[in-house]
C-alpha positions in Angstrom: -4.3 -20.9 0.3 -1.6 -18.4 1.1 0.5 -17.2 -1.8 3.7 -15.1 -1.6 3.2 -12.0 -3.6 6.9 -12.0 -4.7 7.5 -15.5 -6.0 3.8 -16.6 -6.3 4.5 -19.9 -4.5 2.1 -21.4 -2.0 3.2 -21.0 1.6 2.1 -23.2 4.4 2.1 -21.1 7.6 -0.2 -21.9 10.5 0.9 -19.2 12.9 0.3 -15.5 12.9 2.6 -13.7 10.4 5.1 -11.5 12.2 6.8 -8.4 10.9 10.1 -10.2 10.4 8.7 -13.4 8.8 9.9 -14.1 5.3 8.9 -16.4 2.5 10.8 -19.8 2.8 11.3 -19.9 -1.0 12.4 -16.3 -2.0 13.0 -14.6 1.4 10.6 -11.7 0.6 8.9 -10.0 3.6 5.5 -11.7 4.3 4.0 -9.0 6.5 3.7 -6.5 3.6 0.8 -4.7 2.0 1.0 -6.9 -1.2 0.2 -10.0 0.9 -2.6 -8.3 2.9 -6.3 -9.0 2.4 -7.0 -5.3 2.7 -4.6 -4.3 -0.2 -6.4 -2.9 -3.2 -4.6 -0.9 -5.9 -7.6 1.3 -6.7 -8.4 2.2 -3.1 -7.1 5.4 -1.4 -3.6 4.6 0.1 -4.1 1.2 -1.8 -5.8 -0.1 1.3 -9.5 -0.7 2.0 -9.0 -0.5 5.8 -10.1 3.1 6.4 -8.0 3.8 9.5 -4.8 2.1 8.5 -1.8 4.4 8.1 -0.3 4.9 4.7 2.6 2.6 3.9 4.9 3.9 1.2 6.8 0.7 0.2 4.0 -1.9 -0.3 6.4 -4.9 -0.7 8.5 -4.4 2.4 7.6 -5.6 5.9 5.7 -3.1 8.0 4.1 -2.5 11.4 0.4 -2.3 10.3 -1.9 -3.7 13.0 -4.6 -4.5 10.5 -2.5 -7.0 8.5 -4.4 -10.1 7.5 -2.7 -12.5 5.1 -4.8 -12.8 2.0 -6.2 -16.2 1.2 -5.7 -16.3 -2.6 -5.7 -18.6 -5.5 -2.7 -18.9 -7.8 -3.2 -15.2 -8.9 -5.2 -12.2 -8.0 -8.0 -11.3 -10.4 -6.4 -7.9 -11.0 -3.1 -9.6 -11.7 -4.8 -11.9 -14.2 -6.5 -9.0 -16.0 -3.2 -7.0 -16.1 -1.4 -10.0 -17.5 -4.1 -10.5 -20.2 -3.8 -6.8 -21.1 0.0 -7.0 -21.2 -0.2 -10.0 -23.5 -2.7 -8.3 -25.8 -0.4 -5.2 -26.1 2.7 -7.3 -26.7 0.8 -9.3 -29.4 -0.3 -6.0 -31.1 3.3 -4.8 -31.5 5.0 -8.1 -32.4 6.5 -8.1 -35.9 
């Protein structure tokens, strides 16, 4: 399942994602690091592809030749963990 990293909606795309392709729901760039299977926040350059060039703006369309749209569930495990931590922190400081 392909999920847009911006709006978190499922996208049905059967062709190769091009640099100018956008999400049909929110119009965010699809050929971006945040939608890529090689994107990992804890990796150097936030990419596990060792020869990929560094991309500064991870949510904008780019020219990376290694782009592979990530097949994800409704949320990435790291996003789920971050959301749980954020909720715990908010609960801690609620009055």
